[in-house]
Structures are given as structure tokens and as C-alpha cells.
C-alpha positions as CSV (number, residue, x, y, z in Angstrom):
1,M,-232.4,-170.0,107.1
2,P,-230.7,-167.9,110.1
3,I,-233.1,-165.4,111.5
4,M,-230.6,-163.4,113.5
5,T,-227.0,-162.1,112.5
6,E,-223.6,-162.8,114.3
7,A,-223.7,-159.5,115.7
8,N,-227.2,-160.1,117.0
9,K,-226.7,-163.3,118.6
10,N,-223.5,-162.1,120.0
11,Q,-225.8,-158.6,121.5
12,V,-227.9,-161.2,122.7
13,R,-225.5,-163.8,124.2
14,A,-223.8,-160.7,126.1
15,Y,-227.7,-159.6,127.2
16,F,-228.5,-163.5,128.6
17,G,-225.1,-162.8,130.8
18,Q,-227.7,-161.7,133.3
19,L,-229.8,-165.4,133.2
20,Q,-229.6,-166.8,136.3
21,R,-231.5,-169.7,136.6
22,P,-233.3,-172.0,133.2
23,V,-236.2,-171.0,131.7
24,K,-238.2,-173.1,129.4
25,A,-239.9,-172.0,126.4
26,I,-242.5,-173.8,125.1
27,L,-244.0,-173.8,120.9
28,V,-247.8,-175.0,120.6
29,A,-248.8,-175.5,117.0
30,E,-250.8,-177.4,114.6
31,P,-249.4,-180.4,113.4
32,G,-248.2,-180.7,109.8
33,G,-246.4,-177.6,109.6
34,G,-246.4,-175.3,106.5
35,N,-246.9,-172.1,108.7
36,P,-244.5,-169.4,108.5
37,Y,-245.2,-167.9,112.2
38,V,-244.3,-171.1,113.5
39,D,-241.4,-172.1,111.2
40,A,-239.7,-168.7,112.2
41,T,-240.3,-169.2,115.9
42,R,-238.7,-172.2,115.9
43,E,-236.1,-171.3,114.4
44,L,-235.7,-167.8,116.4
45,M,-236.4,-170.1,119.7
46,G,-233.8,-172.8,118.5
47,E,-231.0,-169.7,117.9
48,L,-231.6,-168.4,121.3
49,A,-231.3,-171.7,123.0
50,E,-228.0,-172.2,121.2
51,L,-226.8,-168.8,122.8
52,T,-227.4,-170.4,126.9
53,D,-227.5,-173.4,128.5
54,K,-230.0,-171.3,131.1
55,L,-232.6,-171.4,128.1
56,S,-234.6,-174.7,126.6
57,F,-237.1,-175.1,123.7
58,E,-239.3,-177.8,123.2
59,E,-242.3,-177.9,120.8
60,Y,-245.6,-179.8,121.4
61,A,-248.5,-180.7,119.2
62,A,-251.8,-179.0,119.7
63,G,-253.9,-181.4,121.4
64,S,-251.1,-183.3,122.5
65,P,-251.4,-184.2,126.1
66,E,-248.4,-182.4,126.7
67,A,-250.2,-179.1,125.6
68,A,-252.9,-180.1,126.6
69,Q,-251.7,-179.0,130.4
70,Y,-251.8,-175.8,129.1
71,V,-254.5,-172.7,128.7
72,I,-254.2,-171.4,125.3
73,D,-256.1,-169.4,123.6
74,R,-255.0,-168.9,119.8
75,L,-252.5,-171.1,117.7
76,P,-249.1,-170.6,117.5
77,A,-248.2,-170.3,120.7
78,L,-244.7,-169.6,122.6
79,L,-245.5,-170.0,126.7
80,L,-242.5,-168.9,129.2
81,L,-242.4,-171.6,132.0
82,D,-240.2,-170.0,135.1
83,P,-237.1,-171.7,136.6
84,E,-239.5,-174.2,138.5
85,G,-241.5,-175.2,135.8
86,R,-244.3,-173.4,136.7
87,D,-247.2,-171.4,134.0
88,R,-247.3,-168.0,134.9
89,G,-249.6,-167.0,132.1
90,I,-246.7,-165.6,129.9
91,R,-247.4,-166.1,126.0
92,F,-246.6,-164.7,122.7
93,Y,-249.1,-165.6,120.0
94,G,-247.6,-165.6,116.0
95,A,-244.1,-165.1,115.8
96,P,-242.5,-162.9,118.7
97,L,-240.2,-160.8,116.1
98,G,-240.1,-157.1,115.0
99,R,-241.1,-155.5,118.4
100,E,-242.1,-158.5,120.1
101,F,-238.5,-159.3,120.7
102,M,-237.1,-157.4,122.7
103,P,-240.0,-158.3,125.1
104,L,-239.5,-162.0,124.7
105,L,-236.2,-161.5,126.0
106,E,-236.8,-159.4,128.4
107,D,-239.8,-162.0,130.1
108,I,-236.9,-164.8,129.4
109,V,-234.2,-162.7,131.9
110,D,-237.2,-161.8,134.4
111,L,-238.3,-165.0,134.8
112,S,-234.6,-166.5,135.3
113,T,-233.8,-164.0,137.9
114,G,-236.9,-163.2,139.5
115,K,-237.0,-159.6,139.3
116,D,-238.9,-157.0,137.4
117,D,-238.4,-153.4,136.7
118,L,-242.0,-152.9,138.1
119,S,-242.2,-149.8,140.7
120,Q,-243.7,-150.8,144.3
121,Q,-246.6,-148.1,143.3
122,G,-247.4,-150.7,140.4
123,R,-246.8,-153.9,142.2
124,A,-249.4,-152.5,145.0
125,A,-251.8,-151.3,142.2
126,I,-251.8,-155.0,140.7
127,Q,-251.9,-156.6,144.5
128,A,-255.0,-154.5,145.0
129,I,-257.1,-156.3,142.3
130,Q,-259.5,-158.1,143.2
131,Q,-260.8,-160.4,140.0
132,D,-259.1,-162.0,137.3
133,V,-257.7,-160.0,134.4
134,V,-256.9,-160.9,130.7
135,L,-254.2,-158.6,130.0
136,E,-253.7,-158.4,126.3
137,V,-250.9,-156.7,124.2
138,F,-251.6,-156.3,120.4
139,T,-248.7,-154.6,118.3
140,T,-249.2,-154.6,114.3
141,P,-245.6,-154.3,111.8
142,T,-245.6,-150.4,111.2
């Protein structure tokens, strides 16, 4: 069953008009199926990949050699790779629906264009960090 309506697809297709270089999305999940978050993410990413030739989508089983090359803290995990195939640490755990949907689209565009909305002041503050930091954002349905 489709996740997006035709009107949604048209809006996303227009937004994806900004894409310049290819981005790869990878879903890593436990094999076996039956997980509604995996099923929803698989369907959504398939629909998104059909809207542009600048987004590809692959799925790897947790524990597989393909998945082992990435740092994954939880399952299911959706990873985004930049146009050079580099893992920039962008992860969505669970299904990126609801409030997570727009950040997913924004991350895809940012990776594709190599641009983001950070201010110079924000960039300087990030560059001043002298140790590894893990930034996690949690959202819950309201």
C-alpha cells in the first residue's frame, strides 16, 4: 500500500528538483520481515527513489558483510551516503514518517548539493569542538 498520495509525490518531485548529484539510501534491518517500521521504510524509500534518478535505495540484512561496514546502533536503520559514497553518519532509526519525513528530504538534498543551512557562526562553533560528539534527536508522535 503506497505511503504517499499522488499530490505528495508531486510535491516531493518538485522539491527533489534541487538534487544535483546522486545520494544512496541504505536500509539495514533484521532479516525475516514482519516489522512494520521496516515495511514502512522500505515502501517509502522505494517511492522516493522512483521520483528521481538522483536517489538510489538498497537494503542489507543486519550482520551481513555489506551492513558490517557501517556503524549502526539500532535497527532498523536508514543510512544516507553522500555522492562519493561516504557515510557522513546520518541515521534514521525506525520509520522516517511524520515529523521525520521533512528532515529526511532535507538531508537528501543537502548531501546531493553539498550545501546546508548552517550559519557561519554555527559552523565556527562546530569546528571549535575538540572531541567526538554524538548528537541524537528524538521525536515522538503527538
